ROMAR-778729 format. One line per 5 residues: their letters; for each residue x, y, z of C-alpha. Coordinates in steps of 0.05 Angstrom, whole numbers, plus 5000, padded with zeros to 4 digits. Example, Ala and Ser with C-alpha at 12.3 -4.5 7.8 and 13.67 -1.06 7.14 Angstrom:
as	5246,4910,5156 ~ 5273,4979,5143
! end
This chain:
mgrri	5000,5000,5000 ~ 5028,5069,4980 ~ 5038,5120,5035 ~ 5060,5183,4997 ~ 5012,5242,5001
liida	5018,5306,4961 ~ 4987,5367,4994 ~ 4970,5425,4947 ~ 4951,5485,4989 ~ 4966,5559,4980
mptrr	4970,5571,5055 ~ 5038,5551,5084 ~ 5013,5544,5155 ~ 4959,5494,5136 ~ 5009,5453,5096
ivmka	5058,5450,5154 ~ 5004,5431,5204 ~ 4977,5376,5159 ~ 5047,5350,5145 ~ 5060,5344,5219
klgaa	4995,5304,5229 ~ 5008,5257,5171 ~ 5082,5250,5186 ~ 5065,5227,5256 ~ 5024,5171,5223
ryevl	5085,5152,5182 ~ 5061,5180,5116 ~ 5112,5211,5070 ~ 5086,5281,5056 ~ 5102,5323,4994
maadm	5079,5395,4991 ~ 5064,5447,4938 ~ 5032,5515,4940 ~ 4998,5507,4872 ~ 4996,5463,4810
eeaep	5058,5496,4781 ~ 5098,5471,4842 ~ 5063,5405,4840 ~ 5079,5389,4767 ~ 5150,5361,4778
ilakg	5124,5316,4834 ~ 5066,5291,4791 ~ 5113,5280,4732 ~ 5154,5231,4773 ~ 5091,5193,4795
acdii	5114,5203,4866 ~ 5048,5205,4904 ~ 4990,5159,4921 ~ 4939,5211,4945 ~ 4930,5284,4927
mldtv	4899,5330,4979 ~ 4876,5392,4943 ~ 4854,5452,4983 ~ 4808,5505,4957 ~ 4854,5562,4935
agade	4845,5623,4979 ~ 4811,5680,4943 ~ 4800,5640,4879 ~ 4735,5617,4848 ~ 4720,5546,4871
edtrq	4708,5527,4799 ~ 4783,5534,4789 ~ 4794,5480,4842 ~ 4742,5435,4810 ~ 4774,5446,4742
tcrdl	4842,5427,4771 ~ 4811,5361,4794 ~ 4781,5348,4726 ~ 4848,5361,4694 ~ 4882,5312,4742
karae	4831,5258,4727 ~ 4838,5269,4652 ~ 4914,5259,4651 ~ 4939,5188,4642 ~ 4993,5194,4694
tsdip	4946,5220,4749 ~ 4878,5191,4730 ~ 4883,5134,4781 ~ 4908,5177,4839 ~ 4853,5192,4890
vlmmc	4841,5267,4897 ~ 4811,5292,4962 ~ 4784,5363,4971 ~ 4800,5398,5036 ~ 4751,5452,5056
qtpsq	4713,5484,5113 ~ 4643,5453,5122 ~ 4617,5461,5050 ~ 4545,5467,5031 ~ 4509,5407,5001
lrviq	4513,5440,4932 ~ 4588,5449,4938 ~ 4597,5376,4959 ~ 4557,5351,4900 ~ 4595,5397,4852
aleag	4661,5372,4880 ~ 4641,5299,4872 ~ 4616,5312,4802 ~ 4683,5344,4785 ~ 4718,5279,4803
fddil	4740,5288,4875 ~ 4742,5220,4909 ~ 4719,5249,4976 ~ 4718,5311,5020 ~ 4763,5325,5080
lrpvd	4732,5374,5128 ~ 4768,5424,5171 ~ 4778,5426,5230 ~ 4808,5356,5221 ~ 4794,5300,5270
eaalm	4857,5259,5267 ~ 4826,5191,5281 ~ 4773,5201,5227 ~ 4824,5229,5179 ~ 4871,5170,5185
aqlra	4814,5120,5177 ~ 4789,5158,5116 ~ 4858,5156,5084 ~ 4863,5081,5099 ~ 4796,5070,5064
vlrrk	4819,5110,5003 ~ 4884,5072,4999 ~ 4847,5005,5005 ~ 4805,5022,4944 ~ 4866,5046,4906
sarae	4906,4983,4923 ~ 4848,4938,4902 ~ 4845,4970,4834 ~ 4921,4971,4825 ~ 4920,4895,4829
hpdrd	4892,4895,4758 ~ 4938,4936,4713 ~ 4895,4921,4652 ~ 4832,4944,4687 ~ 4813,4998,4637
fmief	4823,4951,4577 ~ 4781,4897,4611 ~ 4725,4946,4625 ~ 4726,4970,4553 ~ 4726,4898,4528
qsqtv	4669,4880,4575 ~ 4628,4939,4549 ~ 4637,4913,4478 ~ 4617,4841,4493 ~ 4565,4846,4549
paaeh	4503,4891,4546 ~ 4504,4945,4599 ~ 4461,4933,4660 ~ 4393,4968,4655 ~ 4397,4999,4724
sriav	4432,5000,4791 ~ 4401,4971,4854 ~ 4415,5011,4917 ~ 4395,4986,4985 ~ 4371,5037,5035
vassr	4383,5007,5104 ~ 4356,5033,5170 ~ 4339,5004,5238 ~ 4268,4991,5217 ~ 4233,4979,5151
pkara	4188,5041,5156 ~ 4248,5086,5167 ~ 4284,5053,5108 ~ 4223,5064,5063 ~ 4219,5137,5082
qaall	4293,5148,5068 ~ 4288,5110,5002 ~ 4231,5155,4980 ~ 4274,5216,4994 ~ 4333,5189,4955
rsate	4287,5169,4898 ~ 4258,5239,4895 ~ 4329,5269,4892 ~ 4351,5223,4835 ~ 4348,5244,4762
pdakt	4289,5210,4727 ~ 4335,5180,4674 ~ 4385,5151,4724 ~ 4353,5082,4722 ~ 4365,5071,4796
eyvah	4323,5025,4839 ~ 4321,5038,4914 ~ 4305,4978,4957 ~ 4287,4987,5031 ~ 4317,4940,5083
dftsi	4323,4938,5159 ~ 4386,4915,5194 ~ 4362,4843,5195 ~ 4333,4835,5125 ~ 4395,4863,5089
maldg	4436,4805,5118 ~ 4384,4754,5098 ~ 4399,4765,5024 ~ 4432,4706,4990 ~ 4471,4695,4926
ktpdi	4406,4686,4886 ~ 4384,4757,4900 ~ 4398,4808,4845 ~ 4461,4846,4860 ~ 4459,4904,4908
daavv	4508,4953,4876 ~ 4511,5003,4934 ~ 4480,5012,5002 ~ 4464,5074,5043 ~ 4463,5053,5116
fsdmf	4430,5101,5165 ~ 4452,5099,5237 ~ 4406,5102,5297 ~ 4436,5139,5356 ~ 4413,5083,5402
ledvm	4438,5028,5357 ~ 4506,5053,5334 ~ 4543,4990,5356 ~ 4492,4948,5319 ~ 4502,4990,5257
ltlls	4578,4982,5262 ~ 4570,4907,5269 ~ 4525,4908,5207 ~ 4579,4943,5167 ~ 4628,4888,5185
dmrsg	4579,4833,5169 ~ 4562,4864,5102 ~ 4635,4869,5083 ~ 4651,4798,5104 ~ 4590,4764,5074
qtlrh	4592,4732,5006 ~ 4532,4769,4977 ~ 4549,4840,4997 ~ 4624,4840,5003 ~ 4635,4880,4938
tgiva	4577,4928,4952 ~ 4596,5001,4960 ~ 4573,5027,5028 ~ 4555,5098,5048 ~ 4547,5104,5124
amrvd	4502,5162,5144 ~ 4515,5176,5218 ~ 4534,5228,5268 ~ 4604,5253,5253 ~ 4620,5291,5317
dgqlv	4655,5230,5346 ~ 4719,5218,5308 ~ 4730,5149,5338 ~ 4661,5127,5316 ~ 4674,5153,5245
arafd	4741,5118,5244 ~ 4709,5051,5263 ~ 4657,5058,5208 ~ 4712,5069,5156 ~ 4755,5012,5182
lgaen	4695,4964,5184 ~ 4682,4973,5110 ~ 4646,5039,5094 ~ 4673,5074,5031 ~ 4639,5139,5050
vvsde	4620,5165,5119 ~ 4575,5227,5118 ~ 4533,5265,5167 ~ 4464,5237,5181 ~ 4441,5308,5165
agpae	4467,5303,5094 ~ 4414,5317,5042 ~ 4384,5263,4998 ~ 4416,5292,4936 ~ 4486,5281,4964
lawra	4470,5212,4989 ~ 4439,5192,4923 ~ 4499,5219,4885 ~ 4549,5182,4928 ~ 4510,5117,4924
qalaa	4504,5121,4849 ~ 4579,5135,4843 ~ 4595,5074,4885 ~ 4546,5032,4845 ~ 4580,5053,4781
ckknd	4648,5033,4810 ~ 4621,4965,4831 ~ 4594,4952,4762 ~ 4662,4968,4732 ~ 4697,4925,4783
davrr	4648,4868,4770 ~ 4664,4873,4696 ~ 4738,4867,4713 ~ 4726,4806,4757 ~ 4684,4773,4703
nleng	4739,4783,4652 ~ 4791,4757,4700 ~ 4749,4695,4713 ~ 4738,4686,4639 ~ 4812,4696,4626
lklam	4829,4645,4679 ~ 4779,4596,4649 ~ 4808,4606,4579 ~ 4878,4594,4607 ~ 4856,4528,4636
tdplt	4806,4500,4586 ~ 4798,4481,4514 ~ 4748,4529,4482 ~ 4714,4477,4437 ~ 4700,4421,4486
glfnr	4704,4458,4552 ~ 4753,4406,4579 ~ 4818,4424,4614 ~ 4877,4437,4568 ~ 4945,4404,4567
rfaar	4979,4456,4609 ~ 4929,4450,4666 ~ 4925,4375,4659 ~ 5000,4367,4668 ~ 4999,4407,4733
rlnqi	4939,4369,4760 ~ 4971,4302,4741 ~ 5033,4323,4780 ~ 4988,4334,4841 ~ 4955,4266,4832
taeye	5022,4230,4829 ~ 5041,4263,4895 ~ 4975,4252,4931 ~ 4955,4180,4912 ~ 4991,4114,4923
eyall	4961,4086,4859 ~ 4930,4116,4798 ~ 4921,4105,4723 ~ 4935,4148,4663 ~ 4898,4139,4597
mldid	4916,4171,4530 ~ 4858,4167,4481 ~ 4858,4184,4407 ~ 4800,4186,4357 ~ 4813,4137,4301
hfkri	4820,4163,4230 ~ 4800,4234,4252 ~ 4835,4266,4192 ~ 4792,4224,4146 ~ 4729,4248,4182
ndtyg	4750,4320,4172 ~ 4770,4309,4099 ~ 4706,4271,4082 ~ 4653,4308,4120 ~ 4684,4376,4136
hsigd	4711,4408,4198 ~ 4643,4426,4226 ~ 4627,4351,4230 ~ 4696,4339,4259 ~ 4681,4389,4314
kvlmh	4616,4353,4329 ~ 4654,4288,4335 ~ 4704,4320,4384 ~ 4648,4349,4426 ~ 4610,4284,4428
vadtl	4672,4245,4450 ~ 4685,4297,4503 ~ 4614,4294,4529 ~ 4614,4217,4529 ~ 4678,4215,4569
rndlr	4656,4269,4617 ~ 4590,4234,4632 ~ 4623,4166,4645 ~ 4678,4188,4693 ~ 4680,4201,4768
qddll	4679,4271,4797 ~ 4752,4267,4818 ~ 4778,4240,4752 ~ 4817,4287,4708 ~ 4796,4295,4635
arvgg	4832,4340,4586 ~ 4839,4352,4512 ~ 4914,4352,4500 ~ 4918,4353,4425 ~ 4876,4359,4362
eefmi	4839,4293,4371 ~ 4876,4268,4433 ~ 4849,4265,4504 ~ 4882,4249,4570 ~ 4847,4217,4630
alpgi	4877,4209,4699 ~ 4842,4162,4748 ~ 4866,4173,4819 ~ 4862,4119,4872 ~ 4843,4063,4824
srdla	4867,3991,4818 ~ 4897,3963,4754 ~ 4836,3918,4740 ~ 4787,3974,4751 ~ 4828,4020,4707
mstae	4826,3968,4652 ~ 4751,3959,4657 ~ 4741,4035,4657 ~ 4782,4042,4593 ~ 4742,3986,4559
rlrha	4677,4018,4582 ~ 4696,4085,4553 ~ 4719,4054,4488 ~ 4654,4016,4482 ~ 4611,4076,4499
inttp	4642,4117,4442 ~ 4641,4059,4393 ~ 4567,4045,4403 ~ 4539,4116,4402 ~ 4528,4161,4341
taera	4572,4221,4345 ~ 4550,4269,4290 ~ 4499,4278,4235 ~ 4514,4295,4163 ~ 4472,4343,4122
sgkli	4442,4282,4088 ~ 4418,4258,4156 ~ 4465,4199,4160 ~ 4494,4187,4229 ~ 4570,4182,4235
katvs	4604,4139,4287 ~ 4675,4144,4312 ~ 4721,4096,4348 ~ 4778,4110,4396 ~ 4844,4077,4413
iglih	4868,4079,4485 ~ 4936,4071,4517 ~ 4936,4057,4592 ~ 4989,4059,4646 ~ 4977,4040,4718
cdqeh	5024,4065,4773 ~ 5033,4051,4846 ~ 5090,4099,4860 ~ 5089,4170,4886 ~ 5120,4232,4854
advea	5130,4199,4786 ~ 5156,4242,4729 ~ 5095,4268,4693 ~ 5127,4273,4624 ~ 5154,4202,4630
lmhra	5084,4177,4648 ~ 5052,4212,4589 ~ 5106,4185,4543 ~ 5093,4114,4567 ~ 5018,4122,4559
draly	5029,4150,4489 ~ 5071,4088,4472 ~ 5013,4044,4494 ~ 4967,4086,4451 ~ 5011,4074,4390
dakaa	5009,3999,4405 ~ 4932,4002,4405 ~ 4932,4036,4338 ~ 4983,3987,4310 ~ 4939,3930,4333
grnkv	4882,3954,4288 ~ 4852,4013,4327 ~ 4789,4013,4370 ~ 4829,3976,4423 ~ 4858,3986,4493
rvsqa	4931,3971,4506 ~ 4968,3972,4572 ~ 5038,4000,4578 ~ 5092,3949,4595 ~ 5143,3964,4649
a	5189,4023,4634
! end
């Protein structure tokens, strides 16, 4: 996690005081009076957070434009920018957020709340920095997956009537074309959601002065639960107790705002967090798809050779006995040449499905070549491995695999080479080579046969 903070403030006294506070918390502090002084620091990429104070005597629009410029530049677009100001109006807060500020730091500063807020900002920054191709993945996702119709925002309060009343206020403060759905929950019902419930993209959680500890526990439970752990959380609570605010940040709230904040600010913050979650979800989906593509064969959905070799290595280490089968579709080139590659693909998929449906859950099945498959059978005896290989050969030999345009069914046969082992930590490449040799023996014997590898 980065710990370098750039303070841009025209007033030297404020810079020095803030530097002392942050330095005591072991942040490295860089200072500039204005953007001209800040440019050399930004050019070096030497900061992880920018704290930008409203410039004394200047139009606040200049400060907002500075933030827009920072967010538009490639080298600073991912750096969180926090606005420091003295108790702004609701309109000023919304204008600052719309300009791209990640959050607002209020003066006078409560040190406990400030440090927790900085930790929350750095957590978000670190989470996104884990995916350097994040922007590309989001762009790719937008081209391949239709955008969600709307965001779902939970409005959470100590009772359902209070939640409904707050949801109505947020709904009234939301632009009609925002496509945002507000769902009312009490402290209990929000945690009763399960993975089958449509995603909650953000939540606004309202504190009750008599149930503050319950609300803090709820924040922790939401963040640690499977269904809501990626949901952006706005905690609306009293902010006169810095320790209380700090606990809310540290327990998982992205934003902590006064319970007197207007519905327009709360709605804007919730929608911004919902948009971030949707982008992050797109990244996670692409990462999962990328991982799946790295492990599997796109045509059959089976594991590929690279993954199979690693899993086979684990099997040889974990089991005292196991069997390895190498299986090849007989005369596959002839099938492609005679009937076309589309029929050949159907044959491959049929063989894959037949094998998959006739194996145990712990067995390993992979496509390791054009028409070649590998099967590892952990914890199996030699006799049972032999009967399994014969059963698989027979199942493929007796079932139609594809249909020509003329309606004629095409069958395929397979040859299988088998090796049974009762030694641990065997060399995987040597095992595959021996199974391949047995496969060649099966083909040499006339195909549609099973042959067992002889001793190495």
